[in-house]
N, C-alpha and C positions, 0 to 999 in steps of 0.2 A: 224132616229128612228128605221127603219127596220134593219139597220146594227147593231145598239146597241142591238136589240132583238136577232139577229143572234149570235152575240158574247156572249151574256148571255146564249143562248141555248147551244152553243158550250162549254162554261165553265161548264154548268151544266152536259152536257154529259161527259165531261172530268172528272169531279169529280165523276160522277156516275160510270164510267169505273174504276177509281182509287179505289173507294169503293168496287166494285165487285172483283177486283184483290186482295185487302186486305182481303176481306171475304174468297175468295178462298184459299189464302195463309194461313190464320188462320185456316181454316178447315183442310188443309193438316197437319199443325203443331199439331192440336188436334188429328187428326187421327193417326199421328206418335206416339204420347204419349200414345195412347191406345194399341199399339202393344208391346209385351214383346220381346225384341231382344235377340240374343244369349248372353250367359253370365248372364242370369237371375238368381235371388236369388234361392239358394237351401236350405235355412234355412227360413222356413215360420212359423210365429207365429200368430195365429188367437186368438184374445181375445174378449170375449163377456161379457159385463156387463148385465146380465139377468134383464130385466125390466128397464134398465137405460135410460129413456127418457131424452130429453133436460133439463127438470126441475131439474133432479137429478144432472147433472153436474153443472148447475147454482147454485143450493142450496149448493153443495159441495164447490164451490168457495167462497161463502159468509160465510159458516161454518168455512172455514180455514182462513178467512181474519184476518189480524192483526189490531185490532181497534185502535192501537196507531199510525198508519200511515194514511196519507191523501188519499192513493190510495187503491183500492181493488186488492190484489195480484192475479196473474194468477196461474193456476194449470197446471198439465201435460196435461189435456184435452184441455185447451186453446192452449197450445203449439203445439199439434199434430193434431188439427182439419183440415180436408181436405174436407169434404163434408157431404151430407145427403143421407139417403136411405129410400125408401118406404117399408112397411112391410106386406102389405095385403097378405092373403093366396089365394088358388085357389078359383074360383068364388063360388063354392058350400058352402064355409064357410064364405062368406061375406067379410067385410073389416077389421075386427079385428082378428089378428092372435093369436095363442097360441105359446108356445115355440117350440113345435114339428114341426109344419108347417114352422115356420120361420127358425129354424135350418136346416130343410131339404132343404129349398131354398138356404141357405148360403153354405151348404155342397155339394149340387148337381147341383144347377143352375136351378131347376125346382120347380114350385109351386105345392103344394099339400094341402089336406084338414087338418083341425085342428085335431091333434092327430096322424098324420102320421109320421112314423119314416123312412125317406128316401125310401118311396114307392110313386108311382104316384097315381093319382085319381082312377086308376083301381086296386090299391094295389099291383102293380108289382114293384120289387126293382129298384132303380135308383143308378147308380154308384156314389160313393162319392169321394171327393178330397183325402181322406186318403187311399181309396182303390187304386186310381191311383198312389199315392205316393209310397205305399207299392209295387206295381207292378214294379216300377222303382228302387227298392232297397233302398228307403229312409226309415228312421225310423219314427214311428208315436206314438203319445201319447196324453193323456188328463190329466189335473189337474184342479179339480173343488172343490167347497165347499159344494155340496150336494152329494147324492149317485151317483156313477159313471155311473149307468145305468139310470140316469134321462134323460129327453127329449133331452136336448141340446147335451151332449156328445154322447148319443145313436145315434142321427142322423148322426154323423160323423163315427160311428163304426159299425152300425148294420142296419137291415131292418126289419120292422114289421108294421102290419096294425094298431097297437095301442101302444101308449106310456105307457099304463097301463099294458102291458104284461111284467112285470119286470123279471119274471123267464126266459122267452124266450130270453129276451134281455141279461140277464146275461150269458146264454149259448152261445149266439152269440159272446160274447166278446172272448171266447176261440178260435173261428174260425177267429177272426179279426187279430190275431197275433200282437196286439198292443204291443209296446215295453215298454211303461210307462202308468200305470193306477193308478192315485192318487186322493183320495177324500174320501167320506163316503160310506155307504151302506152295512155294515156288515150283516144286517138282510136279505139281498137279496141273499147272497152267502152261499150255503150249504157246509158242510164239504166235500162232494163228489166232488163238483165243484172246491173247493179250492185245493183239492188233484190233480185234473186234471191240474190246473194251475202249481202247483209245479212240477208235472211230466213233464211238458213242459219246465221246467227250470226257471220258475218265482220265484222270492223271494217274500214271502208273509209278509207284515208288518201290524201291528195293532197299533203302537205307533209312533208318529211323531219323537220321539227321536231316532228311528231306522234309520231314513232317512240318517243321516250323514255317517253311515257305509256302505251304498250301493255304490258300485264302478262301477257297470255296469248293463245294462238292460239284460233281462226283469224283471220288478218289478210290483207287484200289491200291493198298499197300501190302506187299508180300515181303516180309522182312527176314525170312529164313527159308531154307529149303523145305523143312517140314515144320517142327515146332520151334518156338523161340527158345533161347538158352535158359537153363535153370537160373533163377534169380540168385540163388546161393553162390553160384560160381562167378557171376559178374553182376553185382547189384547195380542196375541202371534204371530201375523203376519203369520197365518197359510197358506194363499194362497201364500204369498211371499215365504215361505219356499218351498212349493210344486213347485212353478214356477222356483225357482233357481235350485232345484234338477232335475226337468224335463229338463231344458236347458242343464245342465251339462251332463246328461246321454244321451240324444238324440244327442247332438253335437259330440258324439264319432263316429257317423256314417259318413264315408267319403263321402257318396253320398247325405248327407243332411237329413232333417227331416221336418215334419209338426206337429206342436203342437197346441192343443186347450187349452186355459186357460179360465175358466169361473168364474166370480164373481157371483155365483149362488144366493146367499142369498140376494142380492139387491132386487131381484124379490119377495122373500118371505117376506121381510120387507114391500114392497109395498102392497102385498096382505093383510098384517096385518094393513095397514095404520099406520106404525110405523116409524116416522121420526128419532127417536133415533137410532134404529137398522140400518135404511137405511144409515145414515151418517157414522156409524161405518163401515159398509160393503163397502161404497163408498171409505172411506179412505184406507182400505186394498186393494181394487182393484186398486186404484191410485198408491199405493206403488208397486204393482205387475207390473203395466204398466211402471212405472219408471225403474224397474229392466230390463224389456224387452227392453226398449228404450236404456239403456246403453249397453246391449248385441248387439243390432243392430248397435250402434255406433262403437263397437269394431270389428264387422264382416261385411266387405263390401259386402258379399254375403248373407245378411240377409234382410228380409222384415217383418215388423209387421203391422197388420191391426186390429184395435180395433173398435168395434161397439156394438150395443145392438140388441136384437132380437125383442123388442117391448118396450113400456113403460107400467108401472104397477101402478095402483092406482089413476091415474089422479092427481098427486102431483101438488100443486100450491104454489108458494112463495108469500104469502100475501092472506089471506082468506076473507078479507072484505075491506071496503073503507078507512081503516086507512092508506093505502100506506106505510105499514111497514112489516118487517119480523125480528124476533129476534132470531138469531142462538145462542146467548149467553145463552138462556134458555135451549136449547137442550144440549149445552156443559156441563151444570151443572148437568144434569141427570146422575146418576151413573150406571144405568143398564137398560136393555130393559124392557118395560112394562109387559111382561109375567113374568119376574123374580120379578118385583116389586109387581105383583099380588100375588105371593107366600107369600110375607110379610103380605099382608092383610089376606090371608087364614090361615096362620100358627101362627098368633099372636092375642091374645085377645086385647092387647093395641097396635094396629097397626098404628094408624094415625101418631104419631110422627115419627116412623121409616120410614113410607112411605114418609112423608114430607122431611126427611133427604135425601132419595134417589132421590126425585124429585128436590130438591133445592128450593122449594117454599111451602108456606102454603096453605092449603085447606080452602075454605069457607064452612060454615055449610051445605049448600045444596049439595055440592060436596061430602063431607064426608058421608052424609046421603045416597046419591045415591049408593056409593060404599058399604056401610054397608048393604044396601038392597040386592044387588047382592050377597054379601057374604052369607047372610042369606039363599038365595035361593039355593046356592051351598051346604051349610051345610045340608039343608033339603033334597035335592036330594040324597046326599051321604048317608044320614041316612035312608030315607024311601024307596029309589029306588035303583036298581042296574043298572039303565039306564046310561051307561057310556057316550053315545052320548050326552044325555041331559046335563050331568055334564060337559063334554068337551065344549059344546057350551056356557054354563054359564061362564066357566073359560075364554073362549075367549072373552065373553062380558065384563068380569071384566078387562082384559088386554086392550081391546079396549076402555073401559071407562077411563082408566088411560092414554092411548094414546091421547084421546080427551082433557084431561086436559093440556097435553104438547102442543097440537096443539093450544089450546085457548091462552095460554101464549105466544107462539112463533108466532102466527098468521099464522100457516100452514094450508093448505086446501087440501082436497081429494075429488074426484068425484065418486070413485067406489072402491070396493074391488077386482075388476078384472083388465083386460087389457084395454088399449085404442088404437086407430088406428093412432096415430100421427106418422109422420116421425121421425127417430132417427138419431143421428150423426154418422159420420164415421171419424176415426182418422187413420193416417198412417205415417210410417217413414221407411227409409232404401231404398234399391235398388228397383226401380219401384214403389215407393210410389205415384208418379204422376198419376198412373192408377186410383187412388181413389179420384181424384179431382172432385168436383161438385156434382150434384145430380145423383143418381143411384137407381136401384131397388135392393132388397136383392139378387135376382138371379144374378145380374151383378157382385156381389162380387165373387161368385163361378166361373163365366165365366172368369173374369180377372185372378183369381188365377189358373184356368185351363190353361190359356195361359202361365202363368209363369212356371207351371209344364211342359208343353209341350216343353218349351225352354230349360229346364234343361236336357232333354234326351240326 
């Protein structure tokens, strides 16, 4: 019996030693995959779906599903998924980040407070990935669907204590020497500033149709007063166009490039609790991701990393105990709720036209509720010059229409703000394995900095 116990003990010790060796070997393998070797990619594309939490990519999968098949078809997001990342800001801002703090973390590798544009908690500048790339002779650029001096692109190109200092951020862009600046934001650039850009050799564009004629950087394209139009209202593949041209122009640099592409309006749709606009923006962002995926497949020295800065709106797929979600309802809606609200405001006989846009009939109580909000708006516009009150009422009208779509589709929301959930990470190309598993948003910058260091 004693000999049997001794043999069992030896066997256990042997298995324990073998397990320890295997763990050690696995740790070495993992450690090796975290290092960027020589020959690292010198074409780096960072893509951010602003506000695009996990519920958005799941909803998009079902939104795109072919109901005639027995399976739910996968999307580009399913194909490229590699990990997850935490998004919390510096401790003084708690656990829920804004776009500025999150973009600062991804661009610099350091946590900061909400509202910070690549400055630390003491408001001192932190070096960004794009600044490092520029020092190495690489080209840099941004392509976004909101104003180009908005929080996310600004964190890659500028430094400021507040994301709200739009004029200062605009001036900082002149000093960034970015090769490609594409998006919206005409209202933030004065004639004098634009003259300074053109004096530095930039071609200034105001119409997307002008993009095709641009053969070389630098270029600044401002294609809307503020944000670009909702893709749902006029599907023209705007972000896809910007992405293609940015890749074409930046790829002319022999030393490589770093490009930021942002599906900015996913976040704005989330803030509006607008599932219709959200799915339209998700589709266009997915198309842009596919374009970059093909670019990476064609260039062995390229890396793409796709993620979100946070999730917006607390989107839920299924809002009650019916165990159901109906994307077909959303697909039938012809325009975003804010545009449908204009139908209500600008027509005496609006109900039938609104129902045509929604793809479903209103019940009496719903029509009465919308009519009441319209009456309040008309009264405010007649009696008062309080534009804020009128704007708030118009938002209430659009939100009311959104709620009708939510009710039919069984879509849920928890907030008009951000949430603190982890978000997904997607990657492809050379050194994509660096982005496997769970990481913090600062880790993304740290890993990309290793890649940049290896390209020197």
